[in-house]
KEKE-3310 file (N, C-alpha, C; in steps of 0.2 Angstrom, whole numbers, plus 5000, padded with zeros to 4 digits):
npx = (4633:4641:4646:4645:4658:4658:4661:4668:4662:4672:4674:4683:4699:4709:4713:4704:4707:4721:4727:4732:4735:4722:4719:4707:4700:4698:4689:4691:4704:4720:4730:4726:4714:4701:4685:4682:4674:4664:4666:4653:4641:4627:4611:4606:4618:4625:4618:4619:4632:4634:4626:4633:4645:4642:4636:4647:4656:4648:4647:4660:4657:4647:4654:4663:4657:4649:4658:4666:4657:4652:4662:4673:4689:4693:4693:4702:4714:4714:4717:4729:4737:4737:4725:4717:4709:4696:4690:4684:4694:4701:4702:4694:4682:4679:4678:4666:4656:4657:4652:4639:4634:4634:4625:4613:4611:4610:4598:4588:4589:4584:4572:4565:4565:4557:4545:4543:4540:4529:4520:4519:4513:4501:4496:4495:4484:4474:4461:4454:4464:4471:4463:4461:4474:4475:4466:4471:4482:4476:4471:4483:4488:4479:4481:4494:4492:4493:4507:4511:4517:4529:4535:4536:4545:4556:4563:4559:4561:4575:4579:4574:4581:4593:4593:4589:4600:4611:4606:4606:4620:4626:4621:4627:4642:4655:4671:4675:4682:4695:4697:4696:4688:4677:4663:4660:4660:4650:4638:4639:4638:4626:4618:4622:4620:4623:4635:4652:4666:4678:4673:4665:4675:4683:4673:4672:4684:4694:4709:4714:4718:4722:4716:4705:4698:4694:4686:4676:4670:4665:4655:4642:4638:4638:4629:4618:4617:4615:4602:4594:4587:4587:4599:4608:4606:4610:4624:4628:4626:4635:4647:4647:4651:4665:4669:4672:4684:4691:4692:4700:4712:4713:4713:4725:4734:4729:4733:4746:4748:4744:4754:4764:4760:4759:4773:4781:4776:4775:4771:4768:4766:4756:4748:4743:4735:4726:4719:4713:4705:4696:4689:4684:4675:4666:4661:4654:4645:4637:4633:4625:4615:4610:4605:4595:4586:4583:4576:4565:4559:4552:4560:4570:4583:4594:4594:4597:4609:4617:4616:4623:4636:4640:4640:4649:4661:4662:4664:4677:4685:4685:4689:4702:4708:4707:4714:4727:4731:4733:4733:4718:4717:4729:4725:4714:4720:4727:4716:4709:4719:4721:4708:4708:4718:4712:4701:4707:4713:4702:4695:4704:4705:4692:4690:4698:4693:4680:4684:4689:4678:4669:4677:4676:4662)
npy = (4517:4530:4545:4561:4572:4588:4602:4618:4631:4638:4653:4663:4664:4669:4677:4692:4702:4701:4695:4681:4665:4653:4636:4629:4624:4632:4640:4651:4664:4658:4667:4681:4679:4683:4679:4668:4673:4680:4697:4703:4712:4708:4713:4705:4698:4708:4712:4700:4699:4710:4706:4694:4699:4706:4696:4688:4696:4699:4687:4686:4698:4695:4685:4692:4702:4697:4690:4701:4710:4702:4695:4703:4709:4697:4696:4705:4699:4687:4691:4698:4687:4680:4674:4678:4676:4673:4685:4702:4715:4726:4740:4742:4737:4746:4758:4755:4753:4766:4774:4768:4773:4787:4788:4783:4792:4804:4800:4800:4813:4819:4814:4819:4833:4833:4828:4839:4849:4844:4844:4857:4862:4855:4861:4874:4874:4870:4878:4876:4872:4884:4893:4887:4889:4903:4906:4900:4908:4920:4917:4915:4928:4935:4930:4935:4948:4951:4951:4963:4974:4969:4967:4980:4985:4979:4969:4955:4954:4955:4944:4934:4937:4934:4920:4915:4919:4912:4899:4899:4902:4891:4881:4884:4878:4881:4887:4904:4912:4916:4928:4945:4955:4949:4949:4962:4963:4955:4961:4974:4970:4965:4976:4983:4976:4978:4983:4983:4972:4980:4993:4992:4989:5001:5009:5005:5008:4999:4989:4983:4969:4952:4942:4950:4954:4941:4936:4946:4944:4932:4935:4937:4925:4918:4926:4922:4908:4909:4915:4907:4891:4883:4887:4883:4869:4867:4870:4861:4849:4852:4852:4838:4832:4834:4826:4812:4814:4819:4808:4799:4805:4805:4791:4785:4792:4788:4774:4775:4780:4768:4760:4765:4763:4749:4745:4735:4724:4713:4720:4727:4744:4744:4733:4738:4748:4741:4736:4747:4752:4741:4743:4756:4753:4745:4755:4764:4755:4753:4767:4768:4760:4767:4779:4774:4768:4779:4786:4777:4775:4781:4783:4791:4802:4804:4792:4782:4786:4785:4771:4767:4772:4765:4752:4753:4757:4746:4736:4740:4738:4724:4720:4725:4717:4704:4706:4711:4703:4704:4706:4708:4720:4727:4729:4737:4749:4754:4755:4766:4776:4776:4781:4793:4800:4799:4807:4819:4821:4820:4832:4842:4839:4841:4854:4860:4855:4861:4875:4875:4871:4882:4892:4889:4889)
npz = (4540:4534:4541:4536:4535:4541:4532:4531:4521:4509:4506:4502:4494:4501:4516:4519:4527:4532:4521:4522:4514:4511:4514:4511:4521:4532:4545:4552:4550:4553:4555:4559:4564:4559:4553:4540:4526:4513:4506:4506:4515:4523:4530:4540:4543:4549:4560:4567:4570:4579:4590:4593:4597:4608:4617:4619:4626:4636:4644:4651:4658:4667:4674:4680:4688:4698:4708:4710:4717:4728:4734:4741:4735:4729:4715:4711:4717:4711:4698:4698:4701:4689:4684:4673:4661:4663:4668:4665:4658:4671:4669:4658:4663:4673:4666:4659:4669:4674:4664:4663:4675:4674:4663:4668:4678:4670:4663:4673:4678:4666:4665:4676:4673:4662:4668:4677:4668:4662:4673:4675:4664:4665:4676:4672:4663:4671:4679:4690:4700:4700:4706:4719:4723:4724:4733:4745:4746:4749:4761:4768:4767:4775:4788:4790:4793:4807:4809:4804:4811:4815:4804:4799:4807:4803:4808:4807:4793:4792:4799:4790:4778:4782:4785:4772:4764:4770:4767:4753:4750:4756:4748:4736:4732:4730:4736:4739:4746:4746:4739:4743:4738:4733:4738:4737:4723:4720:4725:4718:4705:4704:4706:4695:4682:4668:4665:4659:4662:4664:4665:4677:4686:4686:4690:4703:4708:4708:4707:4691:4690:4685:4694:4699:4688:4683:4694:4695:4682:4684:4693:4689:4686:4698:4706:4699:4702:4716:4716:4708:4707:4695:4688:4697:4696:4683:4683:4692:4684:4674:4682:4686:4674:4674:4683:4681:4675:4685:4694:4687:4689:4703:4706:4702:4710:4723:4722:4722:4736:4742:4738:4746:4759:4759:4758:4761:4756:4742:4730:4714:4708:4698:4701:4713:4707:4700:4710:4715:4705:4704:4716:4715:4704:4710:4718:4708:4704:4716:4717:4706:4709:4720:4714:4706:4716:4723:4714:4711:4723:4738:4749:4761:4755:4763:4771:4762:4757:4769:4770:4758:4761:4772:4766:4756:4763:4772:4762:4756:4767:4769:4757:4757:4767:4762:4750:4753:4763:4777:4795:4805:4814:4809:4796:4799:4804:4793:4784:4790:4788:4774:4770:4776:4769:4756:4758:4760:4747:4739:4742:4738:4724:4721:4724:4714:4702:4703:4703:4690:4682:4685:4679:4666:4663)
capx = (4632:4646:4644:4648:4661:4655:4667:4666:4662:4678:4671:4688:4705:4714:4710:4702:4710:4729:4730:4735:4732:4718:4720:4701:4696:4698:4683:4694:4711:4725:4735:4723:4707:4695:4681:4683:4668:4665:4666:4647:4638:4620:4609:4606:4625:4627:4614:4621:4639:4633:4624:4638:4651:4639:4636:4654:4658:4643:4649:4665:4654:4644:4659:4667:4653:4646:4663:4668:4652:4650:4668:4678:4696:4694:4694:4709:4719:4715:4719:4737:4740:4737:4719:4714:4705:4689:4688:4685:4700:4699:4701:4688:4676:4679:4675:4659:4652:4656:4647:4632:4632:4632:4619:4608:4610:4607:4591:4584:4588:4580:4565:4563:4564:4551:4540:4541:4537:4522:4516:4518:4508:4494:4494:4493:4478:4469:4459:4452:4470:4473:4458:4463:4481:4474:4462:4476:4486:4472:4471:4490:4489:4475:4485:4500:4491:4495:4514:4513:4521:4536:4538:4538:4551:4561:4567:4558:4564:4582:4580:4572:4586:4599:4592:4589:4607:4615:4604:4609:4627:4627:4619:4633:4647:4662:4674:4677:4684:4702:4697:4693:4683:4671:4657:4658:4659:4643:4633:4640:4636:4618:4615:4624:4621:4624:4642:4657:4671:4683:4669:4664:4681:4684:4668:4673:4691:4698:4714:4712:4722:4719:4711:4699:4695:4691:4681:4670:4667:4661:4650:4635:4636:4637:4623:4613:4617:4611:4595:4590:4589:4589:4606:4612:4606:4614:4631:4630:4627:4642:4652:4648:4655:4672:4670:4675:4691:4694:4693:4706:4718:4713:4714:4733:4737:4727:4737:4753:4748:4743:4761:4768:4757:4761:4779:4784:4772:4778:4766:4770:4762:4751:4744:4739:4731:4721:4714:4709:4700:4690:4685:4680:4670:4660:4658:4650:4639:4632:4630:4620:4609:4607:4601:4589:4582:4581:4571:4559:4555:4551:4565:4574:4590:4599:4595:4600:4616:4620:4617:4628:4642:4642:4641:4656:4667:4663:4667:4684:4689:4685:4694:4709:4710:4708:4719:4734:4732:4736:4729:4712:4719:4733:4721:4710:4724:4728:4710:4708:4724:4719:4702:4709:4722:4707:4697:4711:4714:4696:4693:4708:4703:4685:4690:4701:4688:4675:4686:4690:4671:4667:4680:4674:4655)
capy = (4523:4535:4552:4566:4577:4595:4606:4625:4634:4642:4659:4667:4660:4671:4682:4698:4706:4701:4691:4674:4661:4648:4629:4627:4621:4637:4644:4658:4665:4657:4673:4687:4677:4685:4674:4667:4674:4685:4704:4706:4712:4708:4716:4699:4696:4714:4711:4694:4701:4715:4702:4689:4702:4708:4691:4686:4701:4698:4681:4689:4703:4691:4681:4697:4707:4693:4689:4708:4713:4698:4692:4709:4708:4691:4697:4709:4694:4682:4695:4699:4680:4677:4671:4684:4675:4673:4692:4708:4720:4731:4747:4742:4736:4753:4763:4753:4755:4774:4776:4766:4777:4793:4787:4782:4799:4808:4798:4802:4820:4821:4812:4824:4839:4831:4828:4845:4853:4841:4846:4865:4862:4853:4867:4880:4872:4868:4884:4875:4872:4891:4896:4885:4892:4910:4906:4899:4914:4925:4915:4917:4936:4938:4928:4939:4954:4951:4952:4969:4978:4966:4968:4987:4987:4976:4963:4949:4954:4954:4937:4930:4938:4930:4913:4914:4920:4906:4893:4900:4901:4884:4877:4885:4874:4883:4892:4909:4917:4918:4935:4950:4959:4945:4951:4969:4962:4952:4967:4979:4967:4964:4983:4986:4970:4979:4986:4978:4971:4986:4999:4990:4989:5008:5013:5003:5010:4992:4988:4978:4963:4946:4940:4954:4953:4934:4936:4950:4941:4926:4937:4937:4917:4917:4929:4918:4902:4911:4917:4903:4884:4880:4888:4878:4862:4867:4870:4854:4845:4854:4849:4831:4830:4834:4821:4806:4816:4820:4801:4797:4808:4803:4784:4783:4795:4783:4768:4777:4780:4761:4757:4767:4759:4742:4745:4728:4718:4712:4722:4732:4749:4742:4729:4742:4752:4736:4735:4754:4752:4737:4746:4761:4750:4744:4762:4766:4750:4755:4773:4767:4757:4772:4783:4770:4767:4786:4788:4773:4774:4788:4783:4798:4802:4803:4785:4778:4788:4782:4764:4767:4774:4759:4746:4754:4756:4739:4732:4742:4735:4717:4719:4726:4712:4699:4707:4712:4697:4706:4705:4713:4726:4731:4732:4743:4755:4756:4757:4772:4780:4777:4785:4800:4802:4799:4813:4825:4821:4821:4839:4846:4838:4843:4861:4862:4854:4866:4881:4875:4871:4889:4896:4887:4888)
capz = (4537:4535:4543:4531:4539:4540:4529:4530:4514:4508:4503:4499:4494:4506:4521:4517:4532:4532:4515:4523:4510:4514:4510:4510:4527:4537:4546:4554:4548:4558:4557:4562:4568:4556:4550:4532:4523:4508:4508:4506:4522:4523:4536:4545:4546:4553:4567:4571:4573:4584:4596:4595:4600:4614:4622:4620:4631:4642:4648:4655:4662:4673:4678:4684:4692:4704:4713:4712:4722:4734:4737:4740:4734:4725:4708:4711:4719:4705:4692:4698:4701:4682:4682:4669:4655:4665:4670:4661:4660:4676:4667:4654:4667:4677:4661:4657:4675:4675:4658:4665:4681:4671:4658:4673:4681:4665:4662:4679:4678:4660:4666:4681:4670:4658:4673:4680:4663:4661:4678:4674:4658:4667:4681:4668:4660:4676:4682:4697:4704:4701:4711:4725:4725:4725:4740:4750:4746:4752:4768:4771:4768:4781:4794:4790:4796:4814:4809:4800:4815:4816:4797:4798:4811:4799:4812:4803:4786:4793:4800:4784:4773:4785:4784:4765:4762:4772:4764:4746:4750:4758:4742:4732:4736:4729:4741:4735:4752:4745:4736:4748:4734:4729:4741:4734:4716:4719:4726:4713:4698:4705:4705:4688:4678:4661:4665:4657:4668:4665:4668:4684:4691:4686:4695:4710:4710:4710:4702:4685:4690:4682:4699:4700:4681:4683:4699:4693:4676:4687:4698:4687:4686:4705:4707:4696:4706:4722:4715:4703:4707:4689:4687:4701:4693:4677:4685:4695:4678:4671:4686:4685:4668:4675:4689:4679:4674:4692:4697:4683:4692:4710:4707:4702:4717:4728:4721:4725:4743:4744:4737:4752:4765:4759:4755:4763:4752:4735:4725:4710:4707:4693:4705:4718:4703:4698:4716:4716:4699:4706:4722:4712:4700:4714:4720:4703:4704:4721:4716:4701:4712:4724:4709:4704:4721:4725:4708:4711:4729:4742:4754:4762:4752:4769:4773:4756:4757:4774:4769:4753:4764:4776:4762:4753:4768:4774:4756:4756:4773:4768:4751:4759:4771:4757:4744:4755:4768:4784:4801:4805:4817:4805:4791:4801:4804:4786:4781:4792:4786:4767:4770:4778:4763:4751:4759:4758:4740:4735:4744:4734:4717:4720:4724:4708:4697:4704:4700:4682:4680:4686:4674:4659:4663)
cpx = (4637:4644:4648:4652:4659:4661:4664:4667:4668:4676:4677:4694:4710:4710:4710:4706:4718:4732:4733:4731:4728:4719:4713:4697:4695:4692:4685:4701:4715:4730:4732:4717:4701:4691:4682:4676:4669:4664:4659:4644:4631:4617:4608:4613:4627:4624:4617:4628:4638:4631:4629:4643:4648:4639:4642:4657:4654:4645:4655:4662:4651:4649:4663:4663:4651:4652:4666:4663:4652:4656:4673:4685:4698:4696:4701:4715:4720:4718:4727:4740:4740:4731:4715:4709:4698:4686:4689:4691:4698:4698:4695:4682:4674:4675:4668:4654:4651:4651:4640:4630:4630:4626:4613:4606:4607:4600:4586:4583:4584:4573:4561:4561:4558:4545:4538:4538:4530:4518:4514:4513:4501:4491:4492:4486:4472:4467:4457:4458:4472:4469:4460:4470:4479:4470:4467:4481:4483:4472:4477:4491:4485:4478:4491:4499:4494:4503:4516:4518:4528:4539:4540:4544:4557:4565:4566:4561:4572:4584:4579:4578:4592:4599:4592:4596:4611:4613:4607:4616:4629:4626:4624:4639:4654:4665:4677:4680:4691:4702:4693:4687:4677:4664:4655:4657:4652:4638:4633:4637:4628:4615:4616:4625:4624:4632:4647:4662:4675:4679:4667:4670:4683:4679:4669:4680:4695:4703:4712:4717:4719:4714:4705:4695:4691:4685:4675:4667:4663:4655:4643:4633:4634:4631:4617:4612:4613:4604:4591:4592:4590:4596:4610:4612:4610:4621:4633:4631:4634:4648:4653:4651:4662:4674:4674:4683:4695:4696:4699:4712:4718:4715:4722:4736:4735:4731:4744:4753:4748:4750:4765:4766:4759:4768:4783:4781:4775:4773:4769:4764:4755:4746:4740:4734:4725:4716:4710:4704:4694:4686:4681:4674:4664:4657:4653:4644:4634:4629:4624:4614:4606:4603:4595:4584:4579:4575:4565:4555:4555:4555:4569:4581:4595:4600:4598:4607:4620:4621:4622:4635:4644:4644:4648:4662:4668:4666:4675:4688:4690:4690:4701:4712:4711:4714:4726:4736:4736:4731:4723:4714:4724:4730:4717:4714:4725:4722:4708:4712:4722:4713:4703:4713:4717:4703:4700:4711:4708:4694:4698:4706:4696:4685:4693:4697:4682:4677:4687:4683:4668:4670:4678:4666:4652)
cpy = (4528:4542:4556:4571:4584:4599:4613:4627:4639:4648:4663:4663:4663:4676:4689:4704:4707:4698:4684:4670:4655:4641:4626:4624:4626:4640:4651:4658:4663:4662:4678:4685:4679:4679:4674:4667:4679:4692:4707:4706:4713:4711:4711:4698:4702:4713:4705:4695:4706:4711:4697:4693:4704:4702:4688:4690:4700:4692:4683:4694:4700:4688:4686:4701:4703:4693:4696:4711:4709:4695:4698:4706:4702:4692:4700:4704:4689:4685:4696:4692:4676:4674:4676:4682:4675:4680:4697:4712:4725:4738:4747:4742:4743:4758:4761:4755:4762:4776:4774:4771:4784:4793:4787:4789:4804:4806:4800:4809:4823:4820:4817:4830:4838:4831:4834:4850:4851:4844:4853:4866:4861:4859:4873:4880:4871:4875:4882:4875:4880:4894:4894:4888:4900:4911:4905:4905:4920:4924:4917:4924:4938:4936:4932:4946:4956:4953:4958:4973:4976:4968:4975:4989:4983:4971:4957:4948:4952:4947:4932:4931:4934:4923:4911:4914:4914:4900:4893:4899:4894:4879:4878:4883:4876:4888:4898:4915:4919:4925:4940:4954:4955:4947:4957:4968:4959:4957:4972:4976:4966:4970:4985:4980:4972:4982:4981:4977:4977:4992:4998:4991:4997:5011:5011:5005:5004:4991:4982:4972:4957:4943:4944:4954:4946:4934:4940:4947:4935:4928:4936:4929:4916:4920:4924:4911:4904:4912:4912:4895:4881:4881:4884:4871:4862:4866:4863:4849:4846:4851:4842:4829:4830:4829:4815:4808:4816:4813:4798:4800:4806:4795:4782:4786:4790:4777:4769:4777:4772:4758:4759:4764:4752:4741:4738:4723:4718:4713:4727:4738:4748:4738:4733:4746:4747:4736:4742:4754:4747:4740:4752:4759:4749:4750:4764:4761:4752:4762:4773:4765:4763:4777:4780:4770:4774:4788:4784:4773:4781:4787:4789:4797:4801:4796:4781:4780:4785:4774:4763:4768:4768:4753:4747:4754:4749:4735:4734:4739:4728:4716:4720:4720:4706:4700:4707:4706:4699:4705:4710:4720:4730:4734:4738:4749:4758:4758:4764:4777:4782:4781:4792:4803:4803:4805:4819:4826:4823:4829:4843:4845:4841:4851:4864:4861:4859:4873:4881:4875:4878:4893:4895:4887:4894)
cpz = (4539:4536:4538:4536:4536:4538:4529:4523:4514:4503:4500:4499:4498:4511:4519:4521:4532:4526:4516:4518:4513:4510:4508:4515:4533:4538:4549:4552:4554:4560:4561:4566:4565:4552:4542:4529:4517:4510:4508:4513:4521:4530:4542:4548:4551:4560:4571:4574:4579:4591:4598:4599:4607:4619:4623:4626:4637:4646:4653:4660:4668:4677:4682:4689:4699:4710:4715:4717:4728:4737:4736:4740:4730:4718:4707:4712:4713:4699:4692:4699:4694:4680:4679:4664:4657:4666:4664:4663:4665:4673:4662:4658:4671:4672:4659:4663:4676:4670:4660:4671:4678:4666:4663:4676:4676:4663:4667:4679:4672:4662:4671:4678:4665:4662:4675:4674:4662:4666:4678:4669:4661:4672:4678:4665:4665:4680:4689:4702:4705:4706:4718:4728:4727:4732:4745:4751:4750:4760:4772:4772:4774:4788:4795:4793:4803:4814:4806:4804:4815:4809:4796:4802:4808:4802:4808:4797:4787:4794:4794:4779:4776:4783:4776:4762:4764:4768:4757:4746:4752:4752:4736:4735:4734:4734:4737:4740:4751:4741:4740:4744:4732:4732:4738:4727:4715:4720:4721:4706:4698:4704:4698:4684:4670:4660:4663:4663:4669:4668:4675:4688:4691:4691:4702:4713:4712:4705:4697:4685:4687:4687:4699:4693:4681:4688:4697:4687:4679:4692:4696:4687:4694:4708:4705:4700:4713:4721:4711:4705:4701:4687:4691:4698:4687:4678:4688:4689:4675:4675:4686:4679:4669:4680:4687:4677:4680:4695:4693:4686:4699:4711:4707:4708:4723:4728:4723:4732:4746:4743:4743:4758:4765:4756:4756:4759:4745:4730:4721:4710:4703:4697:4710:4713:4701:4704:4717:4711:4701:4711:4719:4707:4704:4717:4715:4703:4709:4720:4711:4704:4717:4720:4708:4710:4723:4720:4709:4717:4733:4749:4755:4759:4758:4771:4768:4756:4763:4773:4764:4756:4768:4772:4759:4757:4770:4768:4756:4761:4771:4762:4753:4763:4767:4752:4747:4761:4774:4789:4801:4808:4812:4799:4792:4801:4797:4782:4783:4789:4778:4766:4771:4772:4757:4752:4758:4751:4736:4736:4739:4727:4716:4719:4717:4702:4697:4701:4692:4679:4680:4680:4667:4658:4659)
residu = (UNK:UNK:UNK:UNK:UNK:UNK:UNK:UNK:UNK:UNK:UNK:UNK:UNK:UNK:UNK:UNK:UNK:UNK:UNK:UNK:UNK:UNK:UNK:UNK:UNK:UNK:UNK:UNK:UNK:UNK:UNK:UNK:UNK:UNK:UNK:UNK:UNK:UNK:UNK:UNK:UNK:UNK:UNK:UNK:UNK:UNK:UNK:UNK:UNK:UNK:UNK:UNK:UNK:UNK:UNK:UNK:UNK:UNK:UNK:UNK:UNK:UNK:UNK:UNK:UNK:UNK:UNK:UNK:UNK:UNK:UNK:UNK:UNK:UNK:UNK:UNK:UNK:UNK:UNK:UNK:UNK:UNK:UNK:UNK:UNK:UNK:UNK:UNK:UNK:UNK:UNK:UNK:UNK:UNK:UNK:UNK:UNK:UNK:UNK:UNK:UNK:UNK:UNK:UNK:UNK:UNK:UNK:UNK:UNK:UNK:UNK:UNK:UNK:UNK:UNK:UNK:UNK:UNK:UNK:UNK:UNK:UNK:UNK:UNK:UNK:UNK:UNK:UNK:UNK:UNK:UNK:UNK:UNK:UNK:UNK:UNK:UNK:UNK:UNK:UNK:UNK:UNK:UNK:UNK:UNK:UNK:UNK:UNK:UNK:UNK:UNK:UNK:UNK:UNK:UNK:UNK:UNK:UNK:UNK:UNK:UNK:UNK:UNK:UNK:UNK:UNK:UNK:UNK:UNK:UNK:UNK:UNK:UNK:UNK:UNK:UNK:UNK:UNK:UNK:UNK:UNK:UNK:UNK:UNK:UNK:UNK:UNK:UNK:UNK:UNK:UNK:UNK:UNK:UNK:UNK:UNK:UNK:UNK:UNK:UNK:UNK:UNK:UNK:UNK:UNK:UNK:UNK:UNK:UNK:UNK:UNK:UNK:UNK:UNK:UNK:UNK:UNK:UNK:UNK:UNK:UNK:UNK:UNK:UNK:UNK:UNK:UNK:UNK:UNK:UNK:UNK:UNK:UNK:UNK:UNK:UNK:UNK:UNK:UNK:UNK:UNK:UNK:UNK:UNK:UNK:UNK:UNK:UNK:UNK:UNK:UNK:UNK:UNK:UNK:UNK:UNK:UNK:UNK:UNK:UNK:UNK:UNK:UNK:UNK:UNK:UNK:UNK:UNK:UNK:UNK:UNK:UNK:UNK:UNK:UNK:UNK:UNK:UNK:UNK:UNK:UNK:UNK:UNK:UNK:UNK:UNK:UNK:UNK:UNK:UNK:UNK:UNK:UNK:UNK:UNK:UNK:UNK:UNK:UNK:UNK:UNK:UNK:UNK:UNK:UNK:UNK:UNK:UNK:UNK:UNK:UNK:UNK:UNK:UNK:UNK:UNK:UNK:UNK:UNK:UNK:UNK:UNK:UNK:UNK:UNK:UNK:UNK:UNK:UNK:UNK:UNK:UNK:UNK:UNK:UNK:UNK:UNK:UNK:UNK:UNK:UNK:UNK:UNK:UNK:UNK:UNK:UNK:UNK:UNK:UNK:UNK:UNK:UNK:UNK:UNK:UNK:UNK:UNK:UNK:UNK:UNK)
# end
């Protein structure tokens, strides 16, 4: 029995994409690679193409993520040695993981807001809870009678105000000490919230410089940060949106310093950049796991953060050892130095990004 040779159905006489003429046997265009089919798109074909593209990329995804996570430095080393077909492009993989991290963070924050609103609605409808709260307040008020003398002398009030002020200012992480007038701006704006910038500066007898105008215009926002946790959360979300841009500035700088540290090694700047992209990709993966674990468990944030830091630092050290192939002690010295440089660069960029975020908020 003669087996019939499977022939593709020639749906077009030439490629619809580039115009290459078909002979009758082509499944894909030999010129541009587009599949040989007619120009009618059914819903089924559209869905199949979506999942076909996804699983085609997904194969490279899994071949990249496992060695990247569990064999530090291997993917970077393979990639610069030409073994690239099996791995996802480093920059593309970095973008994918950063998007996944920000999506996860956004989902968690949105869920928490929904949960808080739902709890407030339940609390508002539950009169029993209200009664219990008022009873507890009455008890607390009775217990506070013994402290009235201290309160009248204002000593407790001063201590309390001092503690609250320090706590609020610590939570507001922007450094604004470079302007001598900022504290007076904050106090004056709080007492006179309806005055315009020019009116306020005239009332304070302060020169109308660009710096003074800027800081007084921001004083309302800063006062809102200090007095409102909700405003702080909004600004933090606003700040996070600039974080990905900051990293795109930081990573090329970090690659430049790696180039200086390993100047005797035969590595190009782009090869150092590939290594930094892979390390930062792992950082995003660990951060995503950190957000998920913090969301799903009751483990203390400090404990999770400590574990995250140890994992990431250990990963970086092993990756540097495997990628650059130097001795353990020499790698340790360069590991400490690159982390010191990274800390300085991060502090500078975070300060700049914070200032920009405040200016545009």
